[in-house]
Steps between C-alpha positions, in 0.01 A plus 500: 500500500778704342759658730625735228337798668233574761405733783436373853353730766587366844266611779643595840278308742635334814362147544485313831390141432441212738271328745428727796656806338217722628703527821737733314231761441633761745855443381396568142312817594810626681709417193269725297553780752129534579315524831124452449335265253137507392399134476275421202303182442168377365207418731578132454853556631396708802633252755843485339513876451408555865761245607776677310385839629518361853845357427617848397360663813572874498639470147147433371328825400160335442327205333298557180321173421278579201724435200295384200582352163568728203563796741192723462612862483267596786671249729844619394409860586374395843811294575724790397316722745544246781872467427543877521288541813691232694841644404605165360839506331468150352230270364498136607287299255393157624313260274453466127469731204218705653703612802820551306311688227349733758843561650626591155213747455612677817867494400417641158391830655706509820822317402481315835707178491309173481593183687304203370417173675326289232265219602400401147689435177385816320851641442395865517760559770780468245372755252485879456158453336190651659132490413202715591137448403278802439157513337523136398836525324827371639800720427848361545836671501862459599681714756813402692359671812247220548750212488528355853839569656497173694305175464475244779407158360391277786357172362336434838260788433368322190400184688150638560452607138208281386588235246279650229653844543847346507445346158355809334756728664779272380374491142459878513874512580576261214323744267757769580787274403325353197441841344848606605644226279355658184520862609667728247757595767559144621863421571703193604488583871126553528438196282704285737298632793176447308561136416626421851201678655247313284675171578492561876132590500383224268667235718397651835131574438390135467693423821316781681167362379599155625626632835425867581734484800803394293753767607749400232238540225389833646859627499550374144186682383604822672845473341338456160269794551797719596675414172184550293434833670855612429440426131181706505695786656775492239332460159179605330186290477260442212152370408441277801546780754295743292212253490517436873517869589194554282304213652596596853474877482191528279305192609630459856612140455733356765863558409678165535216278367473728196872459427468125549216470249633736234868395494471179292290681241736798476793262454315311227430833326871588502642150451601522134649848547716395796612138447817518714309637799239225462771232502639634826157523662412147387829370640438676830151351545602156371266492202549497125271802455530814715137612480351155549743424781390803700133432427544149638702625801208723596225244434680209670552704815144624538538855365223662295553479124197699380421870536133412546602328826633823651227751414546595133187527286503395137342829392809681635747327271464742207570797726799321651642433153452864400673633812784250466570612144495871581815698578764335284755291689767253398429129460700240304194431284306800369173567678207367301166595649308198370769257613511659845122482520522129416772459765270655759217270395716195559612638834139571592390146423807328644591338169849374432735770364556524126669756269 
């Protein structure tokens, strides 16, 4: 990549990384100058959310444990009301993209600071990007108010993340870095983070599958997801993310598995238009071909590779192609409706990626 000229937007997020770092929760709230945090989590993370609320004691305003993927607008409105009624002056998001996304929806309207404690590899905690789903359409935007002020990365909290979710969450993170490498505002710094993040995740995920309790592998994966999330927060995305937002928001497909399935096909679509990015991705995953390497990483580690496996119907593919091609957005290769429809067909069937 040329260093003759570029723009890099650094994001001011404090990161606390390390095994057992959840013990610093009260210290980090005090550093933010806040007194009462509304703890947010999904139903699946209730026990952890309740544990952290108990750890905070009087500094916990309440526990809201109904975060859901794609942040339905009705849920966001309810959570905003709870935050206001409990006089919370901070949002503590515990879990994956659902909890952190809901925290962002509150911050978008209230400007309350967000402290994130990720337990997956989603990377949302490092971005000023938010998403809300209303009437079957997912709308995304960027606002610096939603960027978490502090992120506590405690690898110990990922030990209970099921192996299957670990793999799809990790490949979801890889997607952020992969698209960041061919983003139109890519720069040398984000590209370094992207390649390092992909490398860390591609080497750690097989180790997690082999031994879910491997603390070193868990830390390595969380480190990689941090880097990939930072890339997502610094540069624009392209076709892959548009496809996944469409499939998730309009057809209610699960977030991380959708990213896992679509990524190899989106990379194959863009391969000839972004050869340098593909070389770096291939190098990071240890394969001669970026798209095929990620397809094999998913398949070899038990992740779904077909949209039909996760709830997509074949008669929905035409609509998905139409939505994905609407509202012009940048991509290294021009959007071609028929080619995107063919891409979706391959992703639906679980076929190997091809241009």
